[in-house]
PyMOL commands that place a pseudoatom at each C-alpha (Angstrom):
pseudoatom trace, name=CA, resn=MET, resi=1, chain=A, elem=C, hetatm=0, pos=[76.404, 84.801, 96.775]
pseudoatom trace, name=CA, resn=GLU, resi=2, chain=A, elem=C, hetatm=0, pos=[74.110, 87.324, 95.134]
pseudoatom trace, name=CA, resn=ARG, resi=3, chain=A, elem=C, hetatm=0, pos=[73.123, 84.896, 92.382]
pseudoatom trace, name=CA, resn=GLN, resi=4, chain=A, elem=C, hetatm=0, pos=[72.343, 82.162, 94.890]
pseudoatom trace, name=CA, resn=THR, resi=5, chain=A, elem=C, hetatm=0, pos=[70.311, 84.557, 97.009]
pseudoatom trace, name=CA, resn=LEU, resi=6, chain=A, elem=C, hetatm=0, pos=[68.317, 85.867, 94.073]
pseudoatom trace, name=CA, resn=ALA, resi=7, chain=A, elem=C, hetatm=0, pos=[67.764, 82.340, 92.741]
pseudoatom trace, name=CA, resn=LYS, resi=8, chain=A, elem=C, hetatm=0, pos=[66.020, 81.321, 95.966]
pseudoatom trace, name=CA, resn=LYS, resi=9, chain=A, elem=C, hetatm=0, pos=[62.254, 81.348, 95.886]
pseudoatom trace, name=CA, resn=LEU, resi=10, chain=A, elem=C, hetatm=0, pos=[60.631, 84.448, 97.364]
pseudoatom trace, name=CA, resn=HIS, resi=11, chain=A, elem=C, hetatm=0, pos=[58.729, 83.995, 100.591]
pseudoatom trace, name=CA, resn=ALA, resi=12, chain=A, elem=C, hetatm=0, pos=[54.998, 83.602, 99.892]
pseudoatom trace, name=CA, resn=ASP, resi=13, chain=A, elem=C, hetatm=0, pos=[54.241, 87.017, 101.448]
pseudoatom trace, name=CA, resn=TRP, resi=14, chain=A, elem=C, hetatm=0, pos=[56.310, 88.852, 98.806]
pseudoatom trace, name=CA, resn=ILE, resi=15, chain=A, elem=C, hetatm=0, pos=[55.221, 89.387, 95.226]
pseudoatom trace, name=CA, resn=PRO, resi=16, chain=A, elem=C, hetatm=0, pos=[57.153, 91.171, 92.477]
pseudoatom trace, name=CA, resn=GLN, resi=17, chain=A, elem=C, hetatm=0, pos=[55.424, 94.234, 91.049]
pseudoatom trace, name=CA, resn=MET, resi=18, chain=A, elem=C, hetatm=0, pos=[56.102, 96.645, 88.214]
pseudoatom trace, name=CA, resn=ASN, resi=19, chain=A, elem=C, hetatm=0, pos=[55.746, 100.422, 88.308]
pseudoatom trace, name=CA, resn=VAL, resi=20, chain=A, elem=C, hetatm=0, pos=[54.552, 100.973, 84.745]
pseudoatom trace, name=CA, resn=GLU, resi=21, chain=A, elem=C, hetatm=0, pos=[55.023, 104.735, 84.875]
pseudoatom trace, name=CA, resn=ARG, resi=22, chain=A, elem=C, hetatm=0, pos=[58.697, 104.469, 85.730]
pseudoatom trace, name=CA, resn=GLY, resi=23, chain=A, elem=C, hetatm=0, pos=[59.384, 101.036, 84.279]
pseudoatom trace, name=CA, resn=GLU, resi=24, chain=A, elem=C, hetatm=0, pos=[60.882, 99.910, 87.588]
pseudoatom trace, name=CA, resn=SER, resi=25, chain=A, elem=C, hetatm=0, pos=[60.232, 96.714, 89.458]
pseudoatom trace, name=CA, resn=TYR, resi=26, chain=A, elem=C, hetatm=0, pos=[59.675, 96.477, 93.186]
pseudoatom trace, name=CA, resn=TYR, resi=27, chain=A, elem=C, hetatm=0, pos=[58.493, 93.931, 95.719]
pseudoatom trace, name=CA, resn=PHE, resi=28, chain=A, elem=C, hetatm=0, pos=[55.335, 94.081, 97.779]
pseudoatom trace, name=CA, resn=ASN, resi=29, chain=A, elem=C, hetatm=0, pos=[54.616, 92.212, 101.019]
pseudoatom trace, name=CA, resn=VAL, resi=30, chain=A, elem=C, hetatm=0, pos=[50.918, 91.281, 101.038]
pseudoatom trace, name=CA, resn=ARG, resi=31, chain=A, elem=C, hetatm=0, pos=[50.935, 90.516, 104.762]
pseudoatom trace, name=CA, resn=THR, resi=32, chain=A, elem=C, hetatm=0, pos=[52.600, 93.711, 106.047]
pseudoatom trace, name=CA, resn=GLY, resi=33, chain=A, elem=C, hetatm=0, pos=[51.883, 96.111, 103.169]
pseudoatom trace, name=CA, resn=GLU, resi=34, chain=A, elem=C, hetatm=0, pos=[55.595, 96.916, 102.946]
pseudoatom trace, name=CA, resn=SER, resi=35, chain=A, elem=C, hetatm=0, pos=[57.188, 97.550, 99.581]
pseudoatom trace, name=CA, resn=CYS, resi=36, chain=A, elem=C, hetatm=0, pos=[60.838, 97.785, 98.611]
pseudoatom trace, name=CA, resn=GLN, resi=37, chain=A, elem=C, hetatm=0, pos=[62.934, 98.044, 95.479]
pseudoatom trace, name=CA, resn=GLU, resi=38, chain=A, elem=C, hetatm=0, pos=[65.597, 95.647, 96.726]
pseudoatom trace, name=CA, resn=HIS, resi=39, chain=A, elem=C, hetatm=0, pos=[64.881, 91.935, 96.435]
pseudoatom trace, name=CA, resn=PRO, resi=40, chain=A, elem=C, hetatm=0, pos=[63.729, 90.744, 99.900]
pseudoatom trace, name=CA, resn=ASN, resi=41, chain=A, elem=C, hetatm=0, pos=[66.166, 87.833, 99.841]
pseudoatom trace, name=CA, resn=MET, resi=42, chain=A, elem=C, hetatm=0, pos=[69.028, 90.304, 99.296]
pseudoatom trace, name=CA, resn=ARG, resi=43, chain=A, elem=C, hetatm=0, pos=[68.023, 92.238, 102.405]
pseudoatom trace, name=CA, resn=GLN, resi=44, chain=A, elem=C, hetatm=0, pos=[68.252, 89.039, 104.401]
pseudoatom trace, name=CA, resn=ALA, resi=45, chain=A, elem=C, hetatm=0, pos=[71.566, 88.142, 102.749]
pseudoatom trace, name=CA, resn=ARG, resi=46, chain=A, elem=C, hetatm=0, pos=[73.001, 91.576, 103.569]
pseudoatom trace, name=CA, resn=ALA, resi=47, chain=A, elem=C, hetatm=0, pos=[71.910, 91.229, 107.196]
pseudoatom trace, name=CA, resn=THR, resi=48, chain=A, elem=C, hetatm=0, pos=[73.578, 87.807, 107.346]
pseudoatom trace, name=CA, resn=GLU, resi=49, chain=A, elem=C, hetatm=0, pos=[76.684, 89.245, 105.699]
pseudoatom trace, name=CA, resn=ARG, resi=50, chain=A, elem=C, hetatm=0, pos=[76.840, 92.056, 108.302]
pseudoatom trace, name=CA, resn=LYS, resi=51, chain=A, elem=C, hetatm=0, pos=[76.590, 89.531, 111.138]
pseudoatom trace, name=CA, resn=GLN, resi=52, chain=A, elem=C, hetatm=0, pos=[79.285, 87.341, 109.595]
pseudoatom trace, name=CA, resn=ARG, resi=53, chain=A, elem=C, hetatm=0, pos=[81.517, 90.362, 109.018]
pseudoatom trace, name=CA, resn=GLN, resi=54, chain=A, elem=C, hetatm=0, pos=[81.124, 91.428, 112.654]
pseudoatom trace, name=CA, resn=LEU, resi=55, chain=A, elem=C, hetatm=0, pos=[81.948, 87.911, 113.839]
pseudoatom trace, name=CA, resn=GLY, resi=56, chain=A, elem=C, hetatm=0, pos=[84.943, 87.776, 111.495]
pseudoatom trace, name=CA, resn=GLU, resi=57, chain=A, elem=C, hetatm=0, pos=[86.219, 91.146, 112.680]
pseudoatom trace, name=CA, resn=ALA, resi=58, chain=A, elem=C, hetatm=0, pos=[85.788, 90.101, 116.328]
pseudoatom trace, name=CA, resn=THR, resi=59, chain=A, elem=C, hetatm=0, pos=[87.709, 86.887, 115.637]
pseudoatom trace, name=CA, resn=LEU, resi=60, chain=A, elem=C, hetatm=0, pos=[90.430, 88.809, 113.829]
pseudoatom trace, name=CA, resn=THR, resi=61, chain=A, elem=C, hetatm=0, pos=[90.710, 91.315, 116.680]
pseudoatom trace, name=CA, resn=GLU, resi=62, chain=A, elem=C, hetatm=0, pos=[90.980, 88.462, 119.183]
pseudoatom trace, name=CA, resn=ARG, resi=63, chain=A, elem=C, hetatm=0, pos=[93.692, 86.727, 117.142]
pseudoatom trace, name=CA, resn=LEU, resi=64, chain=A, elem=C, hetatm=0, pos=[95.662, 89.953, 116.715]
pseudoatom trace, name=CA, resn=GLU, resi=65, chain=A, elem=C, hetatm=0, pos=[95.524, 90.557, 120.461]
pseudoatom trace, name=CA, resn=ARG, resi=66, chain=A, elem=C, hetatm=0, pos=[96.743, 87.012, 121.100]
pseudoatom trace, name=CA, resn=LEU, resi=67, chain=A, elem=C, hetatm=0, pos=[99.606, 87.585, 118.633]
pseudoatom trace, name=CA, resn=ARG, resi=68, chain=A, elem=C, hetatm=0, pos=[100.523, 90.818, 120.434]
pseudoatom trace, name=CA, resn=GLU, resi=69, chain=A, elem=C, hetatm=0, pos=[100.608, 88.920, 123.720]
pseudoatom trace, name=CA, resn=TYR, resi=70, chain=A, elem=C, hetatm=0, pos=[102.838, 86.243, 122.159]
pseudoatom trace, name=CA, resn=GLN, resi=71, chain=A, elem=C, hetatm=0, pos=[105.112, 88.960, 120.780]
pseudoatom trace, name=CA, resn=GLU, resi=72, chain=A, elem=C, hetatm=0, pos=[105.425, 90.511, 124.250]
pseudoatom trace, name=CA, resn=VAL, resi=73, chain=A, elem=C, hetatm=0, pos=[106.348, 87.112, 125.713]
pseudoatom trace, name=CA, resn=LEU, resi=74, chain=A, elem=C, hetatm=0, pos=[108.929, 86.567, 122.966]
pseudoatom trace, name=CA, resn=ASP, resi=75, chain=A, elem=C, hetatm=0, pos=[110.343, 90.060, 123.401]
pseudoatom trace, name=CA, resn=SER, resi=76, chain=A, elem=C, hetatm=0, pos=[110.662, 89.659, 127.170]
pseudoatom trace, name=CA, resn=GLY, resi=77, chain=A, elem=C, hetatm=0, pos=[112.310, 86.257, 126.671]
pseudoatom trace, name=CA, resn=GLN, resi=78, chain=A, elem=C, hetatm=0, pos=[114.743, 87.773, 124.178]
pseudoatom trace, name=CA, resn=LEU, resi=79, chain=A, elem=C, hetatm=0, pos=[115.532, 90.585, 126.574]
pseudoatom trace, name=CA, resn=ALA, resi=80, chain=A, elem=C, hetatm=0, pos=[116.285, 88.135, 129.382]
pseudoatom trace, name=CA, resn=GLU, resi=81, chain=A, elem=C, hetatm=0, pos=[118.460, 86.083, 127.022]
pseudoatom trace, name=CA, resn=MET, resi=82, chain=A, elem=C, hetatm=0, pos=[120.329, 89.177, 125.815]
pseudoatom trace, name=CA, resn=GLN, resi=83, chain=A, elem=C, hetatm=0, pos=[120.908, 90.255, 129.428]
pseudoatom trace, name=CA, resn=GLU, resi=84, chain=A, elem=C, hetatm=0, pos=[122.368, 86.821, 130.177]
pseudoatom trace, name=CA, resn=TYR, resi=85, chain=A, elem=C, hetatm=0, pos=[124.630, 87.073, 127.118]
pseudoatom trace, name=CA, resn=ALA, resi=86, chain=A, elem=C, hetatm=0, pos=[125.743, 90.537, 128.270]
pseudoatom trace, name=CA, resn=LYS, resi=87, chain=A, elem=C, hetatm=0, pos=[126.634, 89.168, 131.730]
pseudoatom trace, name=CA, resn=GLN, resi=88, chain=A, elem=C, hetatm=0, pos=[128.631, 86.345, 130.167]
pseudoatom trace, name=CA, resn=ALA, resi=89, chain=A, elem=C, hetatm=0, pos=[130.406, 88.747, 127.798]
pseudoatom trace, name=CA, resn=LEU, resi=90, chain=A, elem=C, hetatm=0, pos=[131.263, 91.052, 130.713]
pseudoatom trace, name=CA, resn=ALA, resi=91, chain=A, elem=C, hetatm=0, pos=[132.651, 88.106, 132.685]
pseudoatom trace, name=CA, resn=VAL, resi=92, chain=A, elem=C, hetatm=0, pos=[134.834, 87.081, 129.725]
pseudoatom trace, name=CA, resn=CYS, resi=93, chain=A, elem=C, hetatm=0, pos=[136.085, 90.673, 129.337]
pseudoatom trace, name=CA, resn=VAL, resi=94, chain=A, elem=C, hetatm=0, pos=[136.907, 90.895, 133.061]
pseudoatom trace, name=CA, resn=GLN, resi=95, chain=A, elem=C, hetatm=0, pos=[138.813, 87.599, 132.875]
pseudoatom trace, name=CA, resn=ALA, resi=96, chain=A, elem=C, hetatm=0, pos=[140.710, 88.782, 129.799]
pseudoatom trace, name=CA, resn=LEU, resi=97, chain=A, elem=C, hetatm=0, pos=[141.555, 92.081, 131.503]
pseudoatom trace, name=CA, resn=ALA, resi=98, chain=A, elem=C, hetatm=0, pos=[142.672, 90.267, 134.649]
pseudoatom trace, name=CA, resn=LEU, resi=99, chain=A, elem=C, hetatm=0, pos=[144.890, 87.984, 132.578]
pseudoatom trace, name=CA, resn=ARG, resi=100, chain=A, elem=C, hetatm=0, pos=[146.345, 90.966, 130.722]
pseudoatom trace, name=CA, resn=LEU, resi=101, chain=A, elem=C, hetatm=0, pos=[147.044, 92.780, 134.000]
pseudoatom trace, name=CA, resn=ALA, resi=102, chain=A, elem=C, hetatm=0, pos=[148.668, 89.663, 135.416]
pseudoatom trace, name=CA, resn=THR, resi=103, chain=A, elem=C, hetatm=0, pos=[150.838, 89.410, 132.320]
pseudoatom trace, name=CA, resn=LEU, resi=104, chain=A, elem=C, hetatm=0, pos=[151.827, 93.084, 132.575]
pseudoatom trace, name=CA, resn=ASN, resi=105, chain=A, elem=C, hetatm=0, pos=[152.562, 92.770, 136.290]
pseudoatom trace, name=CA, resn=SER, resi=106, chain=A, elem=C, hetatm=0, pos=[154.764, 89.723, 135.781]
pseudoatom trace, name=CA, resn=GLY, resi=107, chain=A, elem=C, hetatm=0, pos=[156.641, 91.603, 133.061]
pseudoatom trace, name=CA, resn=LEU, resi=108, chain=A, elem=C, hetatm=0, pos=[157.194, 94.554, 135.401]
pseudoatom trace, name=CA, resn=VAL, resi=109, chain=A, elem=C, hetatm=0, pos=[158.416, 92.292, 138.180]
pseudoatom trace, name=CA, resn=ARG, resi=110, chain=A, elem=C, hetatm=0, pos=[160.924, 90.649, 135.834]
pseudoatom trace, name=CA, resn=ALA, resi=111, chain=A, elem=C, hetatm=0, pos=[162.034, 94.047, 134.540]
pseudoatom trace, name=CA, resn=HIS, resi=112, chain=A, elem=C, hetatm=0, pos=[162.600, 95.243, 138.113]
pseudoatom trace, name=CA, resn=ARG, resi=113, chain=A, elem=C, hetatm=0, pos=[164.966, 92.416, 139.010]
for i in range(1, 113): cmd.bond("trace and resi %d" % i, "trace and resi %d" % (i + 1))
show_as sticks, trace
zoom trace
């Protein structure tokens, strides 16, 4: 991205300059009188990058929240299903206990005769 940005032509208001004392280059805006060491196109690219990052983070936050909501729905559905399984298991245990008691009672009645 940086190469592409720097390869773009500078806006007509900006001209590259050289500070001969320091040997450093900088850019000067002839319309506004502003000067900066960073390439003007890079400043624009960084601003665009910040906006895109904010949009990406907002999208990510939204998706994570939606996933949390889905997880809550799944968890509540699992809980309801587990409760139903527990009821069925309890019913089976009660039936088995009733059958066992009936078997014991019939054995006691036979033993009493």
